[in-house]
C-alpha positions in Angstrom: 37.4 -41.1 -137.5 39.7 -37.9 -137.2 36.6 -35.9 -135.6 36.2 -38.8 -133.0 39.7 -38.4 -132.1 39.7 -34.8 -132.0 36.7 -35.0 -129.7 38.5 -37.4 -127.5 41.5 -35.1 -127.3 39.4 -32.4 -126.3 37.5 -34.2 -123.7 41.1 -35.4 -122.4 42.4 -32.1 -122.1 39.1 -30.7 -120.6 39.2 -33.4 -117.5 43.0 -32.9 -117.4 42.4 -29.1 -116.8 39.3 -29.8 -114.4 41.4 -32.5 -112.3 44.6 -30.9 -112.1 43.7 -27.2 -111.6 39.8 -26.9 -110.7 39.9 -29.9 -108.1 43.1 -28.4 -106.5 41.5 -24.8 -106.1 38.1 -26.5 -104.7 40.5 -27.8 -101.7 42.1 -25.0 -101.3 39.0 -23.0 -101.0 37.4 -25.7 -98.4 40.8 -25.5 -96.5 40.6 -21.8 -96.4 37.1 -21.9 -95.0 36.9 -25.3 -92.9 40.4 -26.0 -92.2 42.1 -24.8 -88.9 44.7 -21.6 -89.6 43.1 -21.3 -93.2 44.8 -24.6 -94.3 48.2 -23.6 -93.2 50.2 -25.0 -90.5 50.0 -23.6 -87.1 53.2 -22.2 -86.3 54.4 -21.5 -82.5 56.2 -18.9 -81.1 58.4 -18.3 -78.0 59.7 -15.1 -77.0 58.7 -13.7 -80.5 60.6 -16.4 -82.5 59.1 -19.0 -84.5 60.2 -22.4 -82.8 58.1 -25.0 -84.9 55.0 -26.2 -86.3 52.3 -27.7 -83.9 51.5 -30.6 -86.2 55.3 -31.9 -86.5 57.1 -33.6 -83.9 60.4 -32.5 -82.7 63.3 -33.8 -81.0 63.5 -33.0 -77.2 66.1 -35.1 -75.5 66.9 -32.9 -72.3 65.6 -33.7 -69.0 63.9 -29.9 -68.6 61.6 -30.7 -71.4 58.9 -33.3 -72.2 59.6 -35.8 -74.8 57.6 -36.8 -77.9 57.5 -40.5 -79.5 60.6 -41.7 -80.8 61.1 -40.8 -84.7 62.2 -43.4 -87.1 62.2 -40.5 -90.1 65.9 -39.7 -90.4 68.0 -38.3 -87.4 65.4 -36.5 -85.2 62.3 -36.0 -86.6 63.7 -35.2 -90.6 60.2 -34.4 -92.3 61.8 -35.3 -95.7 62.4 -39.0 -94.3 58.9 -39.0 -92.9 57.9 -42.9 -92.9 57.5 -45.8 -90.6 60.4 -48.6 -90.2 57.9 -51.4 -91.5 59.7 -53.6 -89.0 57.4 -56.1 -87.8 56.9 -56.7 -83.8 58.9 -60.1 -84.1 61.8 -58.6 -86.0 64.9 -58.8 -83.9 66.3 -55.3 -84.9 63.3 -53.9 -84.1 62.9 -55.2 -80.5 66.6 -54.5 -79.9 65.8 -50.6 -80.9 62.4 -51.1 -78.5 64.6 -52.7 -75.5 67.4 -49.9 -75.9 64.9 -47.2 -75.9 63.1 -48.8 -72.6 66.4 -48.6 -70.9 67.3 -45.1 -72.0 63.9 -44.0 -70.7 64.4 -45.7 -67.5 67.8 -44.1 -67.0 65.8 -40.5 -67.1 62.9 -42.1 -65.3 64.4 -44.4 -62.5 60.9 -44.1 -60.5 59.1 -46.1 -63.1 59.3 -49.9 -63.3 59.7 -51.4 -67.2 56.1 -52.0 -67.1 55.4 -48.5 -66.2 56.9 -47.2 -69.5 54.3 -45.9 -71.9 54.6 -47.9 -75.3 54.2 -45.0 -77.2 57.4 -43.5 -75.6 59.7 -46.4 -76.9 57.7 -47.2 -80.3 57.9 -44.8 -83.1 54.4 -43.7 -84.9 54.0 -44.7 -88.6 54.7 -41.1 -90.0 57.8 -40.8 -87.5 56.8 -36.9 -87.0 53.8 -37.5 -84.3 53.6 -34.2 -82.6 51.4 -35.8 -79.8 51.5 -38.0 -76.7 48.7 -39.2 -74.6 48.4 -37.6 -71.1 49.6 -41.0 -69.6 52.8 -40.5 -71.2 53.0 -36.8 -70.2 52.1 -38.0 -66.6 55.0 -40.6 -66.6 57.4 -37.8 -67.2 56.0 -35.1 -64.6 58.6 -36.3 -61.9 61.7 -35.9 -64.4 60.8 -32.5 -65.7 59.4 -30.9 -62.3 63.0 -32.0 -60.7 65.1 -30.7 -63.4 63.1 -27.6 -63.4 63.0 -27.2 -60.0 59.3 -27.1 -59.8 56.6 -28.6 -57.9 55.3 -32.0 -59.4 51.7 -30.6 -58.9 52.4 -27.2 -61.1 54.0 -29.3 -63.9 51.1 -31.8 -63.5 48.5 -28.7 -63.7 50.4 -27.7 -67.1 49.8 -31.1 -68.6 46.1 -30.9 -67.6 45.8 -27.5 -69.2 47.5 -28.7 -72.4 45.3 -31.7 -72.7 43.0 -31.7 -75.7 39.9 -33.9 -75.7 38.9 -36.1 -78.6 37.3 -34.0 -81.7 34.0 -33.1 -81.1 34.3 -35.1 -78.0 33.9 -38.5 -79.9 36.5 -39.1 -82.1 40.1 -39.8 -81.3 41.9 -40.1 -78.0 43.0 -37.4 -75.5 46.4 -35.9 -76.9 48.9 -33.6 -75.5 50.9 -31.4 -77.9 54.5 -31.4 -76.9 55.7 -28.6 -78.4 52.8 -26.5 -76.9 53.5 -28.1 -73.7 57.0 -27.5 -73.6 56.1 -23.5 -74.6 53.9 -23.6 -71.8 56.5 -24.9 -69.4 59.1 -22.3 -70.4 56.7 -19.4 -70.0 55.6 -20.9 -66.5 59.3 -21.1 -65.5 59.9 -17.6 -67.0 56.8 -16.1 -64.7 57.6 -17.9 -61.3 
């Protein structure tokens, strides 16, 4: 009986080590070989300074920048509070938040109608930290950004197109625009004009 318990204890210890250390080590090696940036976050720089990570959204509110999706993760993309609001589409509080976001978006984009406001620009993503928007959401902001920066809409549109990423392997997922990368490209383009 005691020898059976001892064998079970040894087996438990062996599997605990296997799954708590070896498994994590295997995942780390896989990320180093197969993952982008060797499994590390893609850190973006502007003028020699780190301005953010490409895979975490940031809160841009000035008219000279493209805006990302709204965040329900605390105050302005707080990664420690990453989560959705869990409010359903019939929740009155949620509906009033979306209406307020639409009204704010239209104040900054008077050339759009209510129906033309991209849904993703007034609804938060599940994580609340989404770094990407669709090309359609970026195109809706081109006129505002161009006017605020004194650039031609065509040059700003060209930047959006240059920063549009296609689906993974041409098959998986939608086209997307990383907002931070686009805003960095915008800063560089304005500096070089």
